[in-house]
N, C-alpha and C positions, 0 to 999 in steps of 0.2 A: 739440540741446544735449546735451553729454556729461554723464552722471550723475556723473562724477568731477570736472567742472570747477568752478571757483570761482563762475562765473556761475549754474550750476545750483543750488548751495547758497544763494546769495544770493536767487535767485528763490523757492526753497522757503521760506526764512525769511520773506521778504516776504509770501508767500501765507498762511503761518500767522498772521502778525501781522494782516494784513487781515481774515482770517476771524474771528480772535479779537475784533477791534474790532467787526465787524459783529454778532457774537453778544452782546457785552457791552453795547453802547449801548442796545438795546431793554430788556435786563434791568435796567440801571441806572435807566432811566426808571420802572420799576415799583418797584425796591428803595428808591430814595431817598425817595419819598413814604411807603412802608411804614415805613422807619426813623424818619422824623420823626413819623409817627402813633404808633408804639409808644413813642417818647420822651415825647410829649405825654400819652398815656394813663398812662404810668408816673408822670410828674410829678403828674398829677391824682389818682393813687392808685386808678385804675379797673381796673387789671390783675386784681386778685382778683375783682372783680365780673363782669368779662367772662369770666373762667375758671370762675366758679362753676357755670354750667350743664353744663360739661364734666367737672366733678370726679368724678361717679359713674362715668362711662365711663373716664376716665383711671385711676381707682383700680383698676378691674378689670384694667387693663393694667400696673399697678405704676408709673405715671407721675404726676408732679405735675400738678395741674389746668392750670397755665399752659402745659404742653407741648401741650395741646389747641389753643392758639392757633397753635403752630408747624404742626401738621398741618392746621388749617383754612386757613392761608396757603398751604400746599403744594397743597391741593385746589383752592383758588380761583385761585391764580396759578401758581407754578412752584417747583421745588426751590431755586433760587438765592434767591428772595425768602424762602422758608421758612428757609433757612440764615441769612439776615440776622436774622430774628426769633429764631431759636435762639441766635445769638450775643448778642443783646440780653438774653435771659431766662436763659440757662444759668448765668451767674455767680452768680445768686441761689440755685442749687440744686447740691448735691453729687451729681451724677448718676453712676451706674455705667456701665461699658461695656455691660452688659446692657440698661439702660434706654435708652441712646442707640441701641443696635442695634434694639430693639423699635420705637422711634419712627421711626428711619430706614427700617426695612423697611416700615412702614405708609405712610410718605411715598413710597417708591418704587412701591408698588402703586397708591396713590390720590393723584395729583397732576395739576395742569393739567387738571382734569376738564371745564371748559366747552369747551376746545379739543379735547381728545383724544376725549371721548365723542361730540362732533359729528362727528369724522372717522369713528369707528366707525359712527355712524348713516348717514352718507353712503355708506359701503361696503355697508350692508345690515343691520347689527346693530341691534336695537331700542334706542332711547335709554335707556329706563328699566331694561332688563335690564343693559345694559353699565354703567350707573352703579351699579346695585345690586351687581353681581358685583365691581366694583372696591372699593367702600367696604366691603362685607361681607367680601370677601377680605382686605383690609387689617386689619380688626378681628379676623378669625378667626386669621390667621397671627400677628398681634401678640400675641393672647392665648396661643396655643400656645407661642410663643417665651418669653413672660414666665414661664409655668409651668415650661418646661424649664430655663431659666436659674435660676429660683428654687429648684426642687427639687434640682438638681444642684450648686448653688453656683458655677456657672461664670460668668465674666466679671463678678464682683461688685466688682472693683477700681474705683477712681475713674477716670472718663473723662478723657482728655486730648485737647483739641481742638488741631488743627494750629497755630492762632494764638490759643490760650487767653490771656485776660488783656487783649485789645485792646478789650473792650466793657464795661468796668466800669460797673456800674449806678449807683454813687454819684458818678461823675465829674461835674465841672461842665460846663456847656454847651459851652464852648470845647474843653475836653479831650475831651468826648464826641464833638464834631464831628471832631476830629483822629483819634480812634480809629476812627470810622466810615469816614473816608477811607482809613485803613490797611486796614480790613476790605475795602473795595471794591477797593483795590489788590491785596490777596491774592486776592480772587475773580477778578480779571482774570488774575493769574498762574496760578491754577488752570485757568481756561478756556484760557489759552495752552498750558499743559502738556497738557491733555486733547486739544486739537486736534493738538498735535505727536504725542502718543501714538497717536492714531487714524491719522495719516499713516504712522507707523512700522509699526503693526500691519498696515495695508493693504499697505505696501511689502514686509513680510516674509511676506505671505500668511497671517498668523495668522487673519484674519477668514475667509478662504477655507477654512482648516482647520476652523474652528468650524462653518461651513456644512456640511461633509461629516460632521462628528460628529453634528450634530443632524438631518440629513436623515432617517435611518431612524426615530428616535423620533417625529418629526412624522408620518411616514406611518402609524405604528401608532396615532396619535391620530385618524386619519381625515382628515388634511390631505393632499390629493393632491399629486402632483408639481408641478402648475402653481402651487400656492400655497405650496409648501414654501420655495422660495428667497425669495419675498416676505416670508414670515413670519420667516425668519431675518434678513432685512434689518431688519425692524422690531424684532426682539428685540435685535439688536446695535447698531443705529443710532438707533432711536426710532420711535414711532407715526407721527410726521409723515412720515417717509421710507417706512416699510413700508406704512402705511395709505394714503398717497397712491398708491403703486403698485397696491395691491389695489383701490382705488376705480376706477382706470383699467382694470385687467384685468377686474374684475367687470362694469363698464359695457359692456365690449366682448364679454362673454359667455365669456371664456376661463377664468374661475374660477366654479364653481358656488356657489349661495347657502350651502350647508352648509359648504363649505370656507371661505368668507368668514367665516361665523359662528365656526367653530373657530379660524381664524387670528386674527381680531380679538380673541377672548376671550383667547387665549394671549398675544397682543401686549399687551393691556391689563394683564394681571397681571405680565408680565415683558417689559420692553423697555429699550433703551439700556443693555445689560449692562455696557458699558465705562465710558462717560462718567458716567452717574448713580451707578453703584456706586462709582467712584473719588471722586466728590464727597462721598458719605456717609462714605467712609473718612476723608476730611479732617476730618469732624466727630467722628471717633472710633469710628464703628460697626464692628462685627466682620463679617468675610466669612461666618461661619457663618449669619448671618441674612440679610444684605442680598444675598447671592449664592446660596449653596447651598440654604438653606431656601426662599428665594423661588422658585428655579427648580424644585425638587422639588414644592413646593406647587402651582405653576402647572400643571405637567404632570399632576399628579394630578387637579386640578379639571377640566381640559379632558378628560382621559380619562373621568372620571365623566359629564360632560355629553354627550360623544359617544356613550357607551353608553346613555344615557337617551333620547336623541333618537328612536330607532326606537319606543320605548314610548309616546311622546306623540302625540296626535292632530295631524294636519297643521294643522288650523284653529288649535289652541293654539300650535303652533310658529311659524306665520307671523304670528300676532297679537302674541305676547309675546316671541319670541326673535329671529327674523330675517325679513326680507322680501327680495323681489327688489330689487337695488340700483337707485338712481335714476341715470338716464343724464345725462351732461352735467356 
């Protein structure tokens, strides 16, 4: 089939739409119950009580207590579900771009933990270490960004969401339902755009260029040649893709346990650089935090860990940090 023919483009468009539907349907099955639950909790006036335990932590990060519910949703489910909760709660607060960037960066580092930490464990990283490094990493970078933005006065203007105003808190139930359907439609369009963008990036070989740019820094972190490409796949496409490949390679003995540990740690802190980052941009987050600071922070954390490993007893390392991967 000729790349320039009409049938080629029709097939490409059809493929993008099919992939977008396949991605959207499972997400909507999670999002719709979450939407309804948040609405019920709001109507009962329970939001402030649920957010109360999170208030001290959120205050340290310069965020309203209710934003803790957004991050909790991201950690337990995924970024799209958290985006829905954010849209439901954000109209009640005059959030700045800096605040949204802090929250979005934390969400990017620590989200979908039940699934993604299990993938890391299957590859060979210890479950509790991987969970700790992601949650603690999110809190640490969120705190750093909050202080930087606060002291420099940067990004203090009011945040503007791509579809701001579609989730008014005080709307009646029918109007609320219509608004939520609009939000879900926007999310589908975002997924459609992201899938299309990934196809274009692959077609233009921009992803391959990124692989070449990151290959040397990964080697300096102690991630060997065999694991470098797989790590970059995870960083650009997501833990599910990169982690799945590493599980296979580790089980077959092609990648050593220390490489697996470094790769999965880096992937846990920074992955899906295109799709997830663009989704957070739609919420109003700034690239200074969700892309540049996250990438630099992740590389520094892994560099420190890699240099500390030789100083630790093997018994400690294998008990608390990583083990030989499970085959099968």
